[in-house]
N, C-alpha and C positions, 0 to 999 in steps of 0.2 A: 413491400407488397401493397400497403395502403396507398402509396403514391401511384403505383401502376393501376390499382383498381380505380382510383379517382380519375386518372388520365383516360382510361378506357371508356369513360362516360362522355368524353369530349365531343364525339360525333352527334350525340343526342343534343347537347347544349347548342352546338352550332346549327343544327337543324331547327331548333326552337327559335333561336335568335334570327336566323334567316327568314323564317316564317313570320316573326313578329315585326322586323324591321322593313323587309322588302316584300312582304306578302307572297312569299314563294309557295308554289304549289308542289307539295311532296307526293310523288307517286308511290304505288305499292312496291315497285322494285327497289326504290331507295329505302323505304321502310324496312323491307325484308333484308336488304343489304346491311343496314345498321344493326338489326337484331342478330343477324348471323355473325357479323364481325365482332360485336361485343361479346357474344357467346363464346367465340373462338378465343378471344383475348383472355376472358375469365377462366376458360379451360386450362390455358397454359399458365397464367399467373397463380392459380389456386392448385396446380398440380392435379387436376382432374377431380378434386374434392370440392364440388360446388357448394356443399353444405358448410364449408368454412365461412361463407358469407354471413351466417348467423352469428359468428364469433367476432365479427368486425367491430373494432373499438375505435372511436374517433378521438384523436388527441390534438394538441396544439400545433404539431408539425403539419398535420393534415390541412389545417386552415390555410397555411401558406400554399400548399398544393392547390387547394380549391380556388384561391385568389388567382394563381397562375393560370389555372385551367379557364377561369372566366375571362381573364385579360386576353389570353391567346385566342379564345373563341370569338371575342369581339373584334380582335385584329383580323381574324380569318374571314369573318362576315363582311367587315367593312373594306376589305381589300378591293372589292369590285368598284369602290368609289375613289380609288387612288388616282392622282393626276396622270395625265398622259405624258410621262417623262421616261427617260431611259431607265431600265431596271436598276443599274448600278447607281444612278442618281437617287432613285427612290430608296435604295438600300442605304446609301450614305446618309440620307436624311434620318432614316430610322436609327442608325448608329448614333448620330448626334443626339437625338432625343434620349436614346438609352444611356449614353454617357452622362448626360446632364442629370438624369434621374438617379443613376447609381453612384455618382461622385460623392454625395454627402456620406453614404455608407462606407465608401472606400477610404475617404479621408478619416472617418471615425475609427476604422480598423488600423490605419497607420498610426494615429494618435495613441491608440491602445497598446502599440508595440507589436502588433501582429503583422509581420512583414513577410514578403515572399522570400523563401530561401533560395540563395543564389547557387543553384545546382542544376546540372544538365536536365534532370528529371522534370524540374519545375518548368524550364523554359521549353522543353519538348511538349509538356502538357498544355501550356499556354499556346503554343504554336498550333497544336492540333485543334484545340477549341476555337481558336481565332479563324482557322481556315475552313474546316469542315462543318461543325455545327452551326457556326455563325455566318460565314460568307456563302459557302456553296449551298448548304441546306436552305437557307432563306431565299436564295435566288431560285432554286428548284421549287420550293413550296409556293412562292409567289406566282411562278409561272404555272404551276399545277392548278391553283385557284383560278387563274385567268382562263385556262382551258376547260377544266372540269367543273368549276363552281366549288364553293367552300364545303358543302355537304359531302360530295363524293371524294374530294381531296382528303377530308378529315378521316375517312375510313382507312386510309393508308397508315395513319399514326398507330393503328392497332397491329401493324407488322412489327413494331418494336419488340414486343415480347418474343416473337418468332426469331428475329435476328439475335436478340440477347441469348435465347436458348441455344441457337446454332454456334454462336461465338463461344458460349460456355462449354459446349461440347468439344470444340476444336482446341481451344487454349487451355481450358481448366479440366478437361477430360471428364466433365459431367455427363451422366447418361441421358440419352433421349428416351423418353417414356411414350406410352401409347397415347397419352393425353396431348403430347405435342403434336402428334400427327392429326388428331381429331381437330385440335385448335387451329393448326395451319389450314386444314381443309375448310373449316367454317369461315375463317377470315378470307380465304381465297374466294369462296362462293359468295360472300357478302360483297367483296369488291366487284366481282363479275356482275352480280345483280344490280348493284348501283351504277355500274358502268354502262348499262344498256341506254339509259337516258343521256348520260354524259357523252357518249360517243357521238351523238348528233350535235352536241355543243362544239366538240372539237372540230367537226367538219365544217360547221358554220364559221368558226374562227379562221380557219385556214382558207376558206373560200371567199372571205371578205377582203382579201387583198394583202399586199405586202405590209401595209400599215399595222396589221394585227400582230 
């Protein structure tokens, strides 16, 4: 829950970074979209009991999530400065940097004897993470930032609690509560509000020619 709460604040951080780095002018629709989206995410994450925020306790694991949120926000904002290369080439370069940074930790795990178990479940999990969250999700997110901008695209991250609740209902038979519907409505309204300005950006991108 703490991780989801911290991640729901990511659109605000991306908005602030965009304003600080690129002097972006944020309109009222975008501000309203962020407020609605975060409110909807909190409604789902906290099960409709927003007073639970008072009992929020910060622990060492949350610091890891905070670092990840900050790094991802910086990545999202700076995407507009990426070189004019093929999306797959840019993604390959990103993977090379990621492998270089994570290799020392992976080597340390191997040295400590914590090896991947050679079972079908392990390889299926690795295959899923490699294909969907890593390759496809990054390609789509990078393109989304190119078309919508980092602020509007970040609002879609708050759809994750919605998808999580729906998947839990389908596969784990968990009940859907009234707060899920309110949260979905707020998140949807937030995305629609922020998309007013972003729709013009998409039109400009497509009208600029095949090179876009």
